[in-house]
N, C-alpha and C positions, 0 to 999 in steps of 0.2 A: 504493500499499499504506500501511498504518498504521505498520508498523515498517520494512520493506524496500521499495525503490523500483526499478521497472524502466522506467518511463516518464519519470522525472525523472533524467536522466543528466549534468545540469551542476550540481555541488555539492550533491548530495542529502544530507539529514541522515543521520548515522550512526543505526543502530537502538538504540543505547545513549545517544543524546544526551538530556540532561534539560532543557536550556535551548534552546527552539526559538523564542524571541522575536526572535532576530537570526541571520541566516544569512550565511555568507561570501559575498561578492559576486563577480560576474564581469563584466567590461566586455562589453557587448553592444549590439546594435541590436535593438529589439523593437517590434512593431506588432500591433495588435489591430483586427479589424473585427467589429462586433456587429451581427447581424440580429435585430431584435425577435422574440421568441417562437420563434426558430429555432436560436439558439445563436451561436457565434462562430468566427472564424478567426484563429489567432495565428501570427505569423511571428518568427523569431529568427535573428540572425546573431552568433556569438561568435568574433571574430578572435583568432588566436594567433600568436606568432612562433616561427620555428625557433630552437632553443636554440643551434645552431652559428653560423648566419649573422646571426641577429637580424632577419631579414626576415619580414614577415607571409606565411604560407603557407596555401594552401587545404587541404592535407593535414593541417595541424595545427589547423585551425578547425572550427567546428560550424555547421551550417545546418539549420533545422527548420521545418516547418509542422505545425500541429495544429488539427484541426477538432473542435469539441464541438458536440453537438446532442442532440435528444431523438427517440427512435424508439420509438413506443408506450409500453411500461411501463419502457423502458431509457433511462438517460442514457449517451450513447456519445461516445468519443473516438477519433480516428483520427490517427496520427502518422507522418510520414515525415521522415527526417533523413539527413544525412551528418555523421558524428561522427569526427573524426581519421581521415578517409579510409576509414571503415567505413560501409557502408549500414546504416540502422537504421529499422525499421518497427515500429509498435506499434498495439495496439487495447485499449481499456478500456471496460468496461461496469459500470453500477451499477444495482441494482434493490432495491426494498423486498420483503422476504420475511417475512410474518407478524409484522410490528412490528420486525424486525431489518433491517439494511442489508447486502446482499451485493455484494462488488466483485470484479472479475476484470481483471487487466492482464496482457498478453501482449506480449513484445518479441522480435522477431527480428533478429539482427545477421549481416550478410554480411561476414565478416572480410577484410580487405585481404590477409592472409597466405594466404588460402585457407580454406575451410570455413565453418561458420556456427555460431551458438549461439542457442538459444531460452530465454528466462527467463519465469517465471510467478509472479505473486503473486495469491493468492485469499484473501479474509478475509470474516468475518462479525462484526458488532458489534451490541450490544444493550444498551438501558438499562431498568432495572427498579427496583422499591423492595424493601427487605428490612429488616424490623422498623422500618418507617417511615424508613428511610435510603435516599437515592438511591444507586443502583449502576450501574456501567457496566463492560462487559467486551467483549473481542475475542479471536478466534483467527485466526491467519494461517499460511498455508503459502506458503513461498518456494522456488522451484527456481531456483538459480543456474546459468544455462546455461553459465557459465565455470567453475563450481566443480568440485572433484575429489572422488572417493569413497574414495580410498586415503590413509591417514594419511602414507604414505611420501612423498607429493607435497607435503605442506604446506611443508617448507622450501625447496624449489625448484619453485613452481607453474608451470604452463604460461605462456608469454609473454602471452597474451591476458588471463589472469587477473591476472598480476603487474602489467601496465600499468594495469589499472582499479583495483587496490588502491593503487598508488602515486599514481594521479590523484584518489583519494577518490571513486571512482564505485561501487565494490563493497566491502563491509565484512566479507565472510565467505569463507573458503576452501572450505568444503563445498558440495556440490551441493544438498542437501536440508535445509531448515531450517524450524522452527516457532517462531512468536512468540505468546505468551499475555499478555494484560494485563488488569488489573482496576483499578477506582477505587471508593473508598468515600468518600462525603460524610459525615464524622462530624458536622459543623455546616456551615452555609453558609460559614464562614470556614476551616474545617479539612478537608483532604482527604488521603487516603492512596492512594498509587499502588503497584502491584506489577507487574513485568514479568519475563517468563522467555524467554530465547532458548535454543532447544534445537537442537543439531546432530544430525539424524537419522543421519547416516553414522558418527559415532563415539560418540554417546550423551553427549557433554559438554554443559555447559549454563552459562548466565550469568544470575544472578538479580539483580534490582534492586528495592529497597524504599525509598520516600521518602515524607515528610510535608511538606505545604505549609500555611502558616498565613498568611493574608491579615490581618495585624494591623491595618492601617489601609488606606485607599483607595489610598495610594501607597507602602505599606511591606509587603513580604512576606518571610517567613522560610522556608527549606527546609533539610532535613536528610535524609541517607539513607545507605544502604550499598550496595555492589556486590560481589557474591560469585561468583567463577567456581568451576566444579566439573567434575571429570572425571578420568580416569585420565591418567598421564603418557603423552605422545605424542599427545594429543588437541588439538583446536583451543582449548578453553577450560582444559583441564587442564595445558597446557604442551607446546609442540612440541619434539620431540627435536632437539638440536643436537649432533652427534657430537663428542666431545672437550671440550665446554664444559658440557653439562647440558641445561637446558630453557629455552625461551623462551615466556613467557606473561604474561598480564595478571594483576595482584595484586589482592588484596582491598583495598577503599577505604572509608574513612568520610569524609564531607563535610558541611559546613554552609555555608549561603549566606544573606546578607541582601541585599535589593534595595530601593533607594529610587528612586521614579520622580518625575521633575520635568520 
């Protein structure tokens, strides 16, 4: 996905991340076998220790194989994994559609505690010119197979969802979500980005607007605002905490300067 991830389950970026140049690492063994003009096969082992004993445990670790290939008009990904003792299977397809790019990722999780969950991300992105300015936009739908539809479950979500939020694998409580994004190139050195995350289950939203100025080859300035919105009791409007009030993300304004060397 462009905002939400279902096939990247090891330290995926948050959909609200503005700095994606660096990613939190994870100790792992990784191998890749490339077949010319046919794709590649990737393997990964992420060993982890049991919190209580300190010993490396298979039930705390992740193992994955991913095949990437070309099938007719489609780019295809097949994924099989064991992740924290849960079975994990996924498929991803990419295809050009009328000048745009369409993507679909589906992940099925066989839960160790019983039951299963299916998560889906599909999106369409397109580039065009508007008044001689370069433009880019995307629309994405995300079905969080672990998510909930009742606001009353936000404060105490199901254990499968709570574990994934704590591990930084899932970033939304709701089941159904939409992400919209746009980019305007004001000049080759100045770009404006706008993003909207919309919770379809409770109608709350999170809006981001930022500008980026590449002042020099190795100097960049960025400034922006993040604005959550929604009624009290919703995911972005503030989750109700009985006896205390509301728990939610606040409005933020930021500026950043980066120097590369």
